[in-house]
N, C-alpha and C positions, 0 to 999 in steps of 0.2 A: 617689417613683416610680408610685407608682398613687394615683389619685385618688376618691373617692365616686360609684358607678358602673363604676368599670373593673373589668376583669378581666385580672386577673394573672397571668404565669408565668413561669419558668424554664428554658430549654432549652439545657444546653449552657451551662452559666455565663452565658448571655445573657438579658438584664432585656427580656420584653415584656412591651405590654400591647395588646390586642387592639382591632383596627382602628387600629392608629397605626404607621407603617413606620420612625419615626425611632429614633434607637439610645437607649438611659435610663443615666444611671448614666453611672458611670467602667470607660468600655468594653476600655479598656490593662487594668484591673486583674482584671474578668473573664474577659479573654483568658487572662492569668497565673494565674487559676482552676484555669479548665478544663486549662492545662498539665502543673499540679500533678497532679492529677485523671488524668490522662494515664496520666504514668508514674509513676503510684502513690507518692505525694509529701505526697499533701496533708496523711496525718494525722502524718506525719512531723515536715510542718511546723507542728505545733499545732493542726490547723484540724479544728474539728469539723463534723462532716459531717450530722449527723443535725440536722432543725429542728423547727420546726413544721407540725403539729399533734400531734407526738410520740405516736402510736397508728400502729398497726401494718396498719388501715384505710387509711392513706396510706402508700405507698414513695416518696414526699417526700424531697429533701434540699434542702443549699443549691446544686444545680447543675440537678440538676431537680425543679422546685416548680409544683403550680398543674395546670390552674390554677384562681385564689381569684377569686370575687365579691366586691368591695368595695364592702361595702355603703353606703348614700346615705340620708341622714334620710329618712322616711319610705316606705323600699322594702319591701315586704312577699316574704318569703323562706317555702317549703312546710318547714316542721319534718318531716324525718325523721332519722334516725340519722347519716347523713354530715353534713348539717347540724348537729346539737347538734354533733358531735365539733370543727367548725370554726370556729362561731357560741361554743358555751356562755362562754367567759371574756366576749365584750362584753355577749352577752344576762344574765348574771350581773351582773356588773357595773355595766349599765343598771337591771336592777330590782328586784337588793340580793336574789335568792331564788335558789335551786336549781337549775338546768336539767337533767333525765335522761333517759333510757328508759326505758323498762317494755316489756316483747315489743315491739310496733309502735305502742305510747303514748309519746308526748312529752310531759314535765309538766314545769309549771314552779310549784315547792315542790306544792301539791297539784292542782292545774288543770290538763287536758289543753288541749293548745293544738295547733292545727295548722298555725297559721303566727306568724311574729314582725314587727309592725313595727319598725325602728331608731327609736332614736329621736336619736342623731346619725350626723355624717357620719364615716366611717373614713379612714382612710389607710394604704398602706401605703410605709414607709422603708425608707429603706437607705442604710447608710455609704458613703463615699470610697473605704473603704480596699480592700473585699470581702471579705477575708481575715478582717481583724483586726473585724469590725465587729460589735459585738450589737446586733443591728434584726430588724425584722418577719421573718425569715426565722427567726429564733430564738424570738421572743415575739409575735409576732401584728401583728395592724392596732393602731393609734394614733386613740383619739377625737380627733376636732377641738380638743374643748373641754383637752388637753395641748397645743395648737399653742400655744407663748404668746413664740414672736418668729417672726424671717424675718432671713435671712442672707442681708445687702446688701455683704458687700464680705470679700472674702480674710483671714483673718487668720494663719494658717503655710500656706506651699505647701512639701515637702519632696520632690524626686527619690528614687523609690523603687532605684531603681540603684544610688546614688552616696551615697546619707542627706545632700547637700547642702542647702540652704533654696535656694530657688528666689528671689532676693531681688527677680525682676522682676516677680512675683505677689503678693505683699506688699500689702495694703490696696487694694488691685485692684475694682471694682463691679462684682459678680455681674450677669450678665444674662440 
């Protein structure tokens, strides 16, 4: 739902990318999630509300999240304590080194860094079921090198209200 260079947020369970007015993802399921939250039924349904980056410096959950900048290859970000929290996993993965803050200083292993230049493109991915999807809301950004295919056809489609297969959608081309 968000590409390298986008700034992504979720407000009242609706996915948004800065500068774009179009709806993103499965809007119907986003509305269903918001309805459950408003009625106080989300946790009762087994929905885990807390999500990435799992740090008390951010009050984000899966209904109100971000804004989060999605890094593109070559982007330079100023390294401060908040950016360390948000991008620690991907920087450590790219560099194969530990990133941490000591006072006001950001260290990559034993080297002081003030900025970081990303080696890969990243994506914010979201599952279509919204409430049962273990996606970027829970585990963070996806490196481009982890994308190994492209969906071109609908394999299975089930009506959530009846649990019946929607045969008219099976094997339709995704556009």
